C-alpha positions as CSV (number, residue, x, y, z in Angstrom):
1,M,26.6,6.3,-9.3
2,I,24.2,5.5,-6.5
3,S,21.5,7.4,-8.3
4,F,22.1,5.1,-11.3
5,F,21.6,2.1,-9.1
6,R,18.5,3.7,-7.6
7,R,17.0,4.2,-11.0
8,I,17.7,0.5,-11.9
9,F,16.1,-0.7,-8.7
10,S,13.0,1.5,-9.2
11,S,12.6,0.4,-12.8
12,K,10.5,-2.5,-14.0
13,L,13.6,-4.7,-14.1
14,G,14.5,-3.9,-10.5
15,L,11.0,-4.8,-9.4
16,F,10.8,-8.2,-11.0
17,L,11.1,-10.0,-7.7
18,T,8.7,-7.7,-5.8
19,F,5.9,-6.9,-8.2
20,C,6.1,-8.0,-11.8
21,F,4.7,-11.5,-11.2
22,I,2.2,-10.8,-8.5
23,G,-1.2,-11.1,-10.2
24,L,-3.0,-7.9,-10.7
25,I,-6.2,-9.2,-9.2
26,A,-4.3,-10.3,-6.1
27,V,-2.7,-6.9,-5.9
28,A,-6.0,-5.2,-6.0
29,F,-7.3,-7.2,-3.0
30,A,-4.0,-7.0,-1.1
31,T,-3.5,-3.2,-1.4
32,A,-6.6,-1.6,-2.6
33,D,-10.0,-0.4,-1.4
34,V,-12.3,-3.0,-2.9
35,S,-15.5,-1.4,-1.7
36,S,-16.4,-0.4,-5.2
37,S,-17.5,-2.5,-8.1
38,G,-16.9,0.3,-10.6
39,T,-14.2,0.3,-13.2
40,F,-12.9,3.1,-15.3
41,G,-13.1,1.4,-18.7
42,G,-14.0,-2.0,-19.9
43,V,-14.5,-4.3,-22.9
44,T,-17.5,-5.5,-24.7
45,G,-17.1,-9.2,-24.9
46,S,-14.0,-11.2,-24.1
47,G,-11.4,-12.3,-26.7
48,T,-7.8,-13.5,-26.5
49,A,-5.2,-10.8,-25.8
50,A,-2.3,-13.2,-25.9
51,Q,-1.7,-16.9,-26.1
52,V,1.0,-17.9,-23.6
53,G,2.0,-21.5,-23.9
54,D,-1.2,-23.5,-23.2
55,S,-2.9,-20.5,-21.5
56,K,-4.9,-17.7,-22.8
57,L,-4.9,-14.2,-21.4
58,T,-8.3,-12.8,-22.2
59,T,-9.0,-9.1,-23.0
60,A,-11.5,-9.1,-20.0
61,E,-8.7,-10.2,-17.7
62,L,-6.3,-7.6,-19.1
63,S,-9.0,-4.9,-18.8
64,Q,-9.7,-5.8,-15.2
65,S,-6.0,-5.8,-14.4
66,V,-5.4,-2.4,-16.0
67,N,-8.2,-0.9,-14.0
68,N,-6.9,-2.5,-10.8
69,A,-3.3,-1.2,-11.4
70,F,-4.7,2.2,-12.4
71,R,-6.6,2.5,-9.1
72,G,-3.5,1.7,-7.2
73,E,-1.5,4.4,-9.0
74,Q,-4.4,6.9,-8.6
75,R,-4.3,6.5,-4.8
76,E,-0.7,7.8,-4.9
77,N,-1.4,10.4,-7.6
78,T,-4.9,11.6,-7.1
79,G,-4.8,13.8,-10.2
80,L,-4.1,10.9,-12.5
81,D,-6.7,9.9,-15.1
82,L,-7.0,6.6,-17.0
83,K,-6.0,8.2,-20.4
84,T,-2.8,9.7,-18.9
85,Y,-2.0,6.4,-17.2
86,I,-2.4,4.4,-20.4
87,N,-0.6,6.9,-22.6
88,G,2.2,6.9,-20.1
89,G,2.8,3.2,-20.6
90,G,0.5,1.7,-17.9
91,F,-1.4,-0.5,-20.3
92,D,1.8,-2.0,-21.8
93,D,3.4,-2.5,-18.4
94,V,0.4,-4.4,-17.1
95,L,0.3,-6.5,-20.3
96,E,4.0,-7.4,-19.9
97,R,3.5,-8.3,-16.2
98,L,0.6,-10.6,-17.0
99,I,2.4,-12.3,-19.9
100,N,5.4,-12.8,-17.7
101,S,3.1,-14.2,-15.0
102,F,1.3,-16.6,-17.4
103,A,4.6,-17.7,-19.0
104,I,6.2,-18.5,-15.6
105,A,3.2,-20.5,-14.4
106,D,3.0,-22.4,-17.7
107,F,6.7,-23.1,-17.7
108,G,6.4,-24.4,-14.1
109,S,3.4,-26.5,-14.9
110,K,5.2,-27.9,-18.0
111,Y,8.1,-29.2,-15.8
112,G,6.0,-30.5,-12.9
113,M,5.7,-27.6,-10.5
114,A,2.5,-26.8,-8.7
115,A,0.9,-24.7,-6.0
116,G,-1.4,-26.8,-3.9
117,K,-4.9,-25.8,-2.8
118,R,-3.9,-25.4,0.9
119,L,-1.0,-23.1,-0.1
120,V,-3.4,-20.9,-2.1
121,D,-5.9,-21.0,0.7
122,G,-3.2,-19.7,3.1
123,E,-2.4,-16.8,0.8
124,I,-6.0,-15.9,0.4
125,A,-6.6,-16.1,4.2
126,N,-3.8,-13.6,4.8
127,I,-5.4,-10.8,2.7
128,P,-6.8,-8.3,5.2
129,T,-9.8,-7.5,2.9
130,F,-11.0,-11.1,3.4
131,Q,-10.7,-11.1,7.2
132,G,-13.3,-10.3,9.8
133,A,-13.1,-8.1,12.8
134,D,-11.4,-11.0,14.7
135,G,-8.6,-11.1,12.2
136,Q,-9.7,-14.5,10.9
137,F,-10.7,-15.4,7.4
138,S,-14.4,-14.4,6.8
139,E,-16.3,-16.3,4.1
140,E,-18.8,-13.5,4.0
141,N,-16.2,-10.8,3.4
142,F,-14.5,-13.0,0.8
143,R,-17.6,-13.5,-1.2
144,R,-18.6,-9.8,-1.0
145,A,-15.2,-8.6,-2.1
146,L,-15.2,-11.0,-5.1
147,Q,-18.7,-9.7,-6.1
148,Q,-17.7,-6.1,-5.7
149,Q,-14.6,-6.6,-7.9
150,G,-16.6,-8.5,-10.5
151,I,-14.5,-11.6,-10.5
152,N,-15.0,-15.2,-9.5
153,E,-13.1,-17.4,-7.1
154,A,-11.5,-19.4,-9.9
155,Q,-9.9,-16.2,-11.3
156,L,-8.5,-15.3,-8.0
157,R,-7.1,-18.7,-7.3
158,D,-5.5,-18.9,-10.7
159,D,-3.9,-15.5,-10.0
160,F,-2.5,-16.7,-6.7
161,T,-1.3,-20.0,-8.2
162,R,0.7,-18.1,-10.8
163,N,2.2,-15.9,-8.2
164,L,3.2,-18.8,-6.0
165,I,4.8,-20.7,-8.9
166,A,6.7,-17.6,-9.8
167,D,7.9,-17.3,-6.2
168,Q,9.3,-20.8,-6.4
169,L,11.0,-20.3,-9.7
170,L,12.4,-16.8,-9.4
171,T,13.7,-16.8,-5.8
172,T,17.0,-18.3,-6.6
173,A,17.3,-17.1,-10.3
174,G,19.5,-14.2,-9.3
175,F,20.9,-15.6,-6.1
176,G,24.7,-15.6,-5.6
177,A,25.6,-13.3,-8.6
178,A,29.4,-12.8,-8.6
179,V,30.8,-9.3,-9.2
180,P,34.5,-8.8,-10.2
181,Q,36.6,-6.5,-8.1
182,K,37.8,-4.7,-11.2
183,L,34.3,-3.7,-11.9
184,V,33.5,-2.6,-8.3
185,L,36.5,-0.4,-7.7
186,P,35.9,2.2,-10.5
187,Y,32.3,2.6,-9.7
188,A,32.9,2.8,-5.9
189,S,35.6,5.5,-6.6
190,L,33.0,7.5,-8.5
191,L,31.2,8.1,-5.2
192,L,34.3,9.9,-3.9
193,E,34.6,12.1,-6.9
194,S,34.1,15.8,-6.3
195,R,33.5,18.7,-8.7
196,E,33.8,22.4,-8.6
197,G,32.1,24.9,-10.8
198,Q,30.0,28.1,-11.4
199,I,26.4,28.8,-12.2
200,T,24.6,31.9,-13.4
201,T,20.9,32.5,-14.2
202,V,19.4,34.1,-17.3
203,P,15.9,34.9,-16.1
204,S,13.0,35.2,-18.5
205,V,11.7,38.4,-16.8
206,A,14.8,40.2,-18.1
207,F,13.3,40.0,-21.6
208,I,9.7,40.8,-20.8
209,D,8.1,44.2,-21.6
210,D,4.7,45.5,-20.5
211,K,3.1,45.2,-23.9
212,K,-0.1,43.1,-23.8
213,P,0.1,40.1,-26.0
214,A,-2.2,39.8,-29.1
215,K,-5.4,37.9,-28.6
216,A,-4.6,35.4,-31.3
217,A,-1.2,34.7,-29.9
218,L,-2.6,34.1,-26.5
219,E,-5.3,31.8,-27.7
220,A,-2.7,29.8,-29.7
221,F,-0.5,29.5,-26.7
222,Y,-3.4,28.3,-24.5
223,A,-4.5,25.7,-27.1
224,K,-0.9,24.4,-27.4
225,N,-0.5,24.2,-23.6
226,A,-4.0,23.2,-22.6
227,S,-2.7,20.2,-20.5
228,R,-0.8,22.6,-18.3
229,Y,-4.1,24.1,-17.1
230,T,-6.2,21.0,-17.1
231,I,-8.2,20.5,-13.9
232,P,-8.3,16.8,-13.0
233,E,-11.6,15.0,-12.9
234,R,-14.0,16.3,-10.2
235,R,-17.0,14.5,-8.7
236,T,-20.0,15.8,-6.8
237,I,-20.9,13.3,-4.1
238,R,-24.2,13.0,-2.2
239,Y,-23.9,11.2,1.1
240,A,-25.8,10.3,4.2
241,L,-23.9,9.4,7.4
242,F,-25.4,7.0,10.0
243,E,-24.0,5.7,13.2
244,K,-24.5,2.8,15.6
245,S,-25.9,5.3,18.2
246,R,-29.1,5.6,16.2
247,F,-30.2,2.3,17.9
248,N,-29.3,3.4,21.4
249,D,-32.8,4.3,22.4
250,K,-34.6,1.8,20.2
251,I,-33.1,-1.5,21.3
252,K,-33.7,-3.0,24.8
253,P,-33.4,-6.7,25.7
254,S,-36.6,-8.4,26.8
255,E,-37.0,-10.1,30.2
256,K,-37.0,-13.4,28.4
257,D,-33.7,-12.5,26.7
258,I,-32.2,-11.5,30.1
259,A,-33.3,-14.7,31.8
260,G,-32.1,-16.8,28.9
261,Y,-28.7,-15.2,28.9
262,Y,-28.4,-15.7,32.7
263,K,-29.3,-19.4,32.4
264,L,-27.0,-19.9,29.4
265,N,-24.1,-18.4,31.4
266,Q,-25.0,-20.0,34.7
267,A,-21.4,-21.0,35.4
268,R,-20.3,-17.4,35.1
269,Y,-22.7,-16.3,37.8
270,S,-22.4,-19.2,40.2
271,A,-20.2,-19.2,43.2
272,S,-16.6,-20.1,42.3
273,E,-13.2,-20.5,43.6
274,T,-9.8,-19.6,42.3
275,R,-6.5,-20.8,43.7
276,N,-3.0,-19.3,43.5
277,L,-0.8,-22.3,42.6
278,N,2.9,-23.2,42.1
279,Q,4.0,-26.6,40.8
280,V,6.8,-28.9,40.0
281,I,6.5,-31.6,37.3
282,V,8.7,-34.7,37.3
283,P,8.8,-37.6,34.8
284,T,8.1,-40.6,37.0
285,E,5.9,-41.4,40.0
286,A,8.8,-42.6,42.0
287,A,10.7,-39.3,41.6
288,A,7.5,-37.4,42.4
289,K,7.0,-39.4,45.7
290,T,10.6,-38.8,46.7
291,L,10.2,-35.1,46.1
292,A,6.9,-35.0,48.0
293,A,8.5,-36.7,50.9
294,K,11.3,-34.1,51.0
295,I,8.7,-31.3,51.0
296,G,6.8,-33.1,53.7
297,G,10.0,-33.1,55.8
298,G,10.0,-29.3,55.8
299,T,11.9,-28.4,52.6
300,S,10.1,-25.7,50.5
301,L,8.8,-26.5,47.1
302,E,11.3,-24.3,45.4
303,Q,14.3,-25.7,47.3
304,A,13.1,-29.3,46.7
305,A,12.8,-28.6,43.0
306,T,16.3,-27.0,42.9
307,S,17.8,-30.0,44.6
308,V,17.0,-32.2,41.7
309,G,17.8,-29.7,39.0
310,L,14.3,-28.4,38.4
311,S,12.5,-25.2,39.2
312,A,9.1,-24.5,40.5
313,A,6.6,-23.0,38.0
314,E,4.1,-20.3,39.0
315,V,0.6,-21.2,37.7
316,G,-0.9,-18.1,39.2
317,S,-4.6,-17.5,40.1
318,I,-6.7,-20.1,38.3
319,S,-10.1,-21.8,38.5
320,K,-10.5,-25.6,38.7
321,A,-12.0,-25.8,35.2
322,D,-9.1,-23.9,33.7
323,F,-6.6,-26.0,35.6
324,V,-8.2,-29.1,34.2
325,N,-7.5,-27.8,30.7
326,V,-3.8,-27.1,31.4
327,A,-3.1,-30.1,33.5
328,S,-5.6,-33.0,34.1
329,Q,-8.8,-33.8,36.1
330,A,-6.7,-35.8,38.6
331,V,-4.2,-33.0,39.2
332,A,-7.0,-30.4,39.5
333,N,-8.9,-32.6,42.0
334,A,-5.8,-32.9,44.1
335,A,-4.9,-29.2,44.0
336,F,-8.5,-28.0,44.8
337,S,-8.8,-30.5,47.7
338,A,-5.7,-29.3,49.6
339,P,-6.0,-26.5,52.1
340,S,-4.3,-23.1,51.7
341,G,-0.6,-23.5,52.2
342,G,-0.8,-27.2,51.7
343,I,0.9,-29.6,49.2
344,A,-1.1,-31.7,46.7
345,G,0.0,-34.7,44.8
346,P,1.7,-36.5,43.3
347,A,-1.0,-36.6,40.5
348,Q,-0.5,-37.4,36.9
349,S,-1.2,-35.5,33.6
350,A,0.1,-35.9,30.1
351,L,3.1,-33.8,31.1
352,G,4.2,-36.0,33.9
353,W,3.7,-36.1,37.7
354,H,2.6,-32.9,39.4
355,I,3.4,-31.7,43.0
356,V,1.3,-28.6,43.6
357,K,1.5,-26.0,46.4
358,V,-1.6,-24.0,47.2
359,D,-0.4,-20.4,48.0
360,G,-3.9,-18.9,48.4
361,I,-7.6,-19.5,48.0
362,K,-10.1,-16.9,46.9
363,Q,-13.9,-17.5,47.2
364,I,-16.0,-15.7,44.6
365,P,-19.7,-15.5,45.7
366,G,-22.4,-16.3,43.2
367,R,-24.7,-13.6,41.8
368,T,-28.5,-13.8,41.5
369,L,-30.3,-12.8,38.3
370,A,-31.1,-9.4,40.0
371,Q,-27.5,-8.8,40.9
372,A,-26.2,-9.8,37.4
373,R,-29.0,-7.9,35.6
374,P,-27.2,-4.6,34.9
375,E,-24.2,-6.4,33.4
376,I,-26.5,-8.7,31.3
377,V,-28.6,-5.8,30.0
378,S,-25.5,-3.9,28.9
379,E,-24.0,-7.0,27.2
380,L,-27.2,-7.9,25.4
381,T,-27.9,-4.3,24.4
382,R,-24.4,-4.0,22.9
383,E,-24.8,-7.3,21.0
384,K,-28.2,-6.4,19.6
385,I,-27.1,-3.0,18.5
386,E,-24.2,-4.5,16.7
387,E,-26.5,-7.0,15.0
388,A,-28.9,-4.3,14.0
389,M,-26.1,-2.2,12.5
390,A,-24.8,-5.1,10.5
391,E,-28.3,-6.0,9.3
392,L,-28.9,-2.3,8.3
393,T,-25.8,-2.1,6.2
394,V,-26.5,-5.4,4.5
395,R,-30.1,-4.4,3.8
396,L,-29.0,-1.0,2.4
397,E,-26.5,-2.7,0.0
398,D,-29.3,-5.2,-1.1
399,E,-31.8,-2.4,-1.7
400,F,-29.3,-0.3,-3.7
401,A,-28.5,-3.4,-5.8
402,D,-32.3,-3.8,-6.4
403,G,-32.5,-0.2,-7.7
404,A,-33.2,1.9,-4.7
405,T,-31.8,5.5,-4.8
406,L,-30.0,7.3,-2.1
407,G,-33.1,9.5,-1.7
408,D,-35.3,6.4,-1.2
409,I,-33.1,5.0,1.5
410,A,-32.6,8.4,3.2
411,K,-36.4,8.9,3.4
412,A,-37.0,5.3,4.7
413,E,-34.3,5.4,7.3
414,Q,-34.7,9.1,8.2
415,L,-31.2,10.0,7.1
416,K,-30.0,13.5,6.1
417,V,-28.5,13.7,2.7
418,E,-25.6,16.2,2.1
419,S,-23.9,17.1,-1.1
420,T,-20.3,18.2,-1.8
421,P,-19.2,20.7,-4.4
422,A,-17.3,19.2,-7.3
423,L,-14.2,17.8,-5.6
424,L,-10.9,16.4,-6.8
425,A,-9.9,12.9,-5.7
426,N,-7.9,14.4,-2.9
427,G,-10.9,16.3,-1.5
428,Q,-9.9,19.8,-2.7
429,N,-12.3,22.1,-4.3
430,P,-10.4,23.9,-7.2
431,N,-13.0,26.7,-7.1
432,D,-12.6,27.4,-3.4
433,Q,-9.1,27.1,-1.9
434,N,-10.5,27.6,1.6
435,Y,-12.8,24.6,1.3
436,K,-12.2,21.8,3.8
437,P,-14.0,18.5,3.4
438,I,-15.4,16.7,6.4
439,P,-13.1,14.1,8.0
440,E,-15.3,11.3,6.8
441,M,-14.4,12.2,3.2
442,E,-11.0,10.5,3.7
443,R,-12.9,7.1,3.5
444,I,-15.6,8.2,1.1
445,L,-13.5,9.7,-1.7
446,P,-11.6,6.6,-2.8
447,T,-14.9,4.7,-3.2
448,A,-16.6,7.6,-4.9
449,F,-13.8,8.0,-7.5
450,A,-13.9,4.3,-8.2
451,M,-17.6,4.3,-9.2
452,D,-18.9,4.7,-12.7
453,A,-21.5,7.4,-13.5
454,D,-24.2,4.7,-13.6
455,S,-23.0,2.8,-10.5
456,D,-25.5,1.9,-7.8
457,P,-25.1,3.9,-4.5
458,Q,-22.8,2.2,-2.0
459,V,-22.3,1.8,1.7
460,V,-18.8,2.9,2.9
461,E,-17.5,2.0,6.3
462,I,-16.1,5.1,8.1
463,I,-15.3,3.7,11.5
464,P,-15.5,-0.1,11.6
465,G,-18.7,-1.2,13.3
466,Q,-19.5,2.4,14.4
467,Q,-20.1,4.8,11.5
468,Y,-21.1,4.3,7.9
469,A,-22.0,6.5,4.9
470,A,-24.4,5.7,2.0
471,I,-23.0,7.5,-1.0
472,A,-23.9,8.3,-4.6
473,V,-22.0,10.2,-7.3
474,S,-24.4,12.8,-8.7
475,D,-22.1,14.4,-11.2
476,I,-18.8,13.7,-12.9
477,T,-16.9,16.6,-14.4
478,E,-14.3,15.2,-16.8
479,A,-10.7,16.5,-16.7
480,A,-10.5,19.6,-18.8
481,P,-8.9,23.0,-18.9
482,P,-11.2,25.9,-17.8
483,P,-12.3,28.6,-20.3
484,L,-9.4,30.9,-21.3
485,K,-11.4,33.9,-20.0
486,Q,-11.5,32.4,-16.5
487,I,-7.7,32.2,-16.2
488,E,-6.6,34.8,-18.8
489,Q,-4.4,36.6,-16.3
490,L,-2.5,33.4,-15.5
491,V,-2.2,32.4,-19.1
492,T,-1.0,35.9,-20.1
493,R,1.8,35.7,-17.5
494,D,2.8,32.2,-18.7
495,Y,2.8,33.4,-22.3
496,M,5.1,36.3,-21.5
497,L,7.4,34.0,-19.6
498,D,7.5,31.6,-22.5
499,Q,8.4,34.4,-24.9
500,G,11.0,35.7,-22.4
501,A,12.4,32.1,-22.0
502,K,13.1,31.9,-25.8
503,Q,15.2,35.1,-25.6
504,A,16.9,33.8,-22.4
505,K,17.9,30.6,-24.2
506,I,19.6,32.5,-26.9
507,V,21.6,34.5,-24.4
508,A,22.4,31.4,-22.2
509,D,23.6,29.4,-25.3
510,K,25.8,32.3,-26.3
511,I,27.4,32.5,-22.9
512,A,27.9,28.7,-22.7
513,K,29.5,28.7,-26.1
514,A,31.9,31.5,-25.2
515,V,32.9,29.8,-21.9
516,S,33.5,26.5,-23.6
517,G,35.7,28.4,-26.0
518,G,37.9,29.7,-23.3
519,T,36.3,32.9,-22.2
520,S,35.7,33.4,-18.5
521,L,32.1,33.3,-17.3
522,S,32.2,36.8,-16.0
523,K,33.5,38.2,-19.3
524,A,30.9,36.1,-21.3
525,I,28.1,37.6,-19.1
526,A,29.4,41.1,-19.6
527,D,29.7,40.6,-23.4
528,A,26.0,39.4,-23.4
529,G,24.9,42.9,-22.8
530,V,22.1,41.9,-20.4
531,K,22.0,42.6,-16.7
532,L,22.0,39.2,-15.0
533,P,22.2,38.0,-11.4
534,G,25.6,37.3,-9.9
535,I,27.7,34.2,-10.4
536,Q,27.5,31.4,-7.8
537,K,30.3,29.0,-6.9
538,I,29.1,25.4,-6.5
539,S,30.9,22.3,-5.4
540,S,29.7,18.8,-4.4
541,T,30.6,15.1,-4.4
542,R,28.8,12.2,-6.0
543,A,28.1,10.8,-2.5
544,D,26.3,14.1,-1.6
545,L,24.4,13.9,-4.9
546,A,23.3,10.4,-4.1
547,R,22.1,11.5,-0.6
548,Q,20.1,14.4,-2.1
549,S,18.7,12.1,-4.7
550,Q,17.3,9.8,-2.1
551,Q,15.4,12.8,-0.7
552,G,14.3,14.0,-4.2
553,Q,16.2,17.3,-3.6
554,V,18.9,17.4,-6.3
555,P,19.0,20.8,-8.0
556,P,19.0,20.2,-11.8
557,P,22.1,22.4,-12.4
558,L,24.1,20.3,-9.9
559,S,23.0,17.1,-11.7
560,L,24.1,18.6,-15.0
561,M,27.5,19.5,-13.6
562,F,28.2,15.9,-12.8
563,S,27.6,14.9,-16.5
564,M,30.0,17.5,-18.0
565,A,33.6,17.5,-19.0
566,P,36.0,19.9,-17.2
567,G,36.4,23.3,-18.8
568,T,33.0,23.2,-20.5
569,A,29.7,25.1,-20.0
570,K,26.1,24.1,-20.8
571,S,22.7,25.8,-20.6
572,L,19.8,24.3,-18.9
573,A,16.1,25.3,-18.9
574,A,14.7,26.4,-15.6
575,P,11.2,25.1,-14.6
576,R,8.0,26.7,-15.8
577,D,9.7,29.0,-18.3
578,Q,11.5,30.9,-15.6
579,G,14.6,31.2,-17.7
580,Y,17.9,29.3,-18.2
581,F,20.9,28.3,-16.1
582,V,24.4,28.4,-17.4
583,V,26.5,25.8,-15.6
584,V,30.4,25.7,-15.8
585,L,32.6,22.8,-14.6
586,D,35.9,24.2,-13.6
587,K,37.5,21.2,-11.8
588,L,37.0,17.5,-11.4
589,N,38.7,15.7,-8.5
590,R,38.7,11.9,-9.1
591,G,38.1,9.6,-6.1
592,D,40.0,6.5,-5.0
593,A,38.0,3.9,-3.1
594,S,40.8,1.2,-3.1
595,K,41.2,1.6,0.7
596,R,37.5,2.1,1.5
597,D,36.4,-1.5,2.3
598,D,33.0,-0.2,3.5
599,L,32.3,1.5,0.2
600,L,33.6,-1.4,-1.9
601,K,31.3,-3.8,0.1
602,A,28.2,-1.6,-0.4
603,T,28.9,-1.1,-4.1
604,R,29.4,-4.9,-4.6
605,A,26.1,-5.6,-2.8
606,Q,24.3,-3.2,-5.1
607,F,25.9,-4.6,-8.2
608,K,24.9,-8.1,-7.0
609,Q,21.3,-6.9,-6.9
610,V,21.5,-5.4,-10.4
611,F,23.2,-8.6,-11.8
612,G,20.6,-10.7,-10.0
613,N,17.8,-8.8,-11.5
614,E,19.4,-9.1,-14.9
615,Y,19.8,-12.9,-14.5
616,T,16.1,-13.0,-13.5
617,A,15.1,-11.1,-16.5
618,Q,17.0,-13.4,-18.8
619,F,15.5,-16.4,-17.1
620,I,12.0,-15.0,-17.7
621,D,12.8,-14.3,-21.4
622,A,14.0,-17.9,-21.7
623,M,10.8,-19.2,-20.1
624,K,8.7,-17.2,-22.5
625,A,10.7,-18.5,-25.4
626,D,10.2,-22.1,-24.1
627,V,6.5,-21.9,-23.8
628,G,5.9,-19.5,-26.6
629,V,4.1,-16.2,-26.6
630,K,1.8,-14.9,-29.3
631,R,0.1,-11.5,-28.9
632,N,-3.1,-10.6,-30.6
633,E,-2.2,-7.1,-31.8
634,D,-5.7,-6.4,-33.2
635,A,-7.4,-7.3,-29.9
636,L,-4.8,-5.3,-27.9
637,S,-5.3,-2.3,-30.1
638,T,-9.1,-2.5,-29.8
639,L,-9.0,-2.9,-26.0
640,K,-6.6,0.0,-25.6
641,S,-8.9,2.2,-27.7
642,Q,-12.0,1.1,-25.6
643,L,-10.2,1.9,-22.4
644,L,-9.3,5.3,-23.8
645,G,-12.9,6.0,-24.5
646,G,-12.9,5.1,-28.3
647,N,-15.3,2.9,-30.1
């Protein structure tokens, strides 16, 4: 039963609150590598894909969103191509998400809801892609990312606005869903159910002879099963690495720079003093004078503070300028006028009246220009190298945009251009299992596989501020199966297993039918007239099945056993034409969760989430009905065809 819940939660319905309404542009920036401007498919012109209330979803927006969503999926499944993604429902899922998003925003706007500019600004500023090295929003990174993705600021803001309105509307839609106890108990009891059975295997190899298959049969099998042997898209990448260290021997600060830096930071190199301070702050001058008198009479600062219900606070070692910032000029003047061990004050700040004890004084001698020179040279050199590196990467990007090739740049900058073999998106070379890509490929590959065949070369950051790569895709090998002759031995093996599996199915079905009719499994196997592996006893509970499901390790025969009636047998195909299983359910032991409060509570919580998602789905359907949704089927069909590579 838990696996049922898990499927619900991982479905589109179960993800309503966590993904369906997040704009696809926002998702691209929040989760994706946006260092590429390439897309995998596009549209010529921009029409209306759907009219949602007063808003129009354009085919260009839909195309961009499909590409963004596909790139996200491809990072998890490197062998995925756009055609497979679309044919697997990706296009329709993205369309539905966007229509939902537009409908929710239009509904919210219709009834007076809004997401203000400051709220949208905050969401944008939180996207790591838009942040600089200091973790703060960077206007330069923001503009560059927008340009690389081929969208404008208005599109991004609209996307976030829709998302924020959806968040306001949907948060409480499924909140507080009630679940009847009569519904919870039977499902909770299912988790305690146990089953006992038997399993045997009818292997394909038991029906295979050594006769070589006919050429025509082999070719027909290969043509029918070409997708099984398809090698995903491969790309040959040319790249040139360059590091910050290239400037180490080229950049030296001038004497003028050194002198200017010293003068600009004079306070840093002048003689200074820090004091180790403790203080007590009281609200009135009268109270401060009384406390100061008590301290002057021999009571320690700590004891005097405790006597009036306060405690002394340790300021620590601090300069006068810093103490002015945390207290006031008057307090700092008093504290830095008192001798070591002395008491200063009372003196006033915005916090109240301070009494300060000087626990120690440290004199820091000033440094001459000659003494500070090594430190200044090091600091200026570091700054200038960082500036030079930043200028170089920007210049290369500009030159690539203006039509320069990787070879042009490599020659001008004295960079060494390397080339990879045709690689998969995960860096593997299907023609050489021992091939190992360089470590830098981990950052290069995502960008290279997001580029079009005619994309400009790009600069990829390998180690922030330290190492970069200028890259270009020199060849793209589309996903396709290799020639039959190249893998004939493998295809021959698979063909023979396929033929054997057909015979195995006949035998397995015969055994299953006999057992379901009352024959014992052992006798049914003997009557089959084929030598088969021994019978295995199997037993498990639904709770065990759920735990294994979470780890993705549930054996298919075990899953089948939990969908059968007692006293029956069923056949089940083994993976890759290896044969067939025959599964027999001998006994079903029903569970009773009536006294398992922990299990009832957990089941109720999961039902609440399922019900909440259902309420949310119904609310969304109601909003779409309220604002009205009209799809342009001709435009959608044309766009899908274009993305698939049609005309």
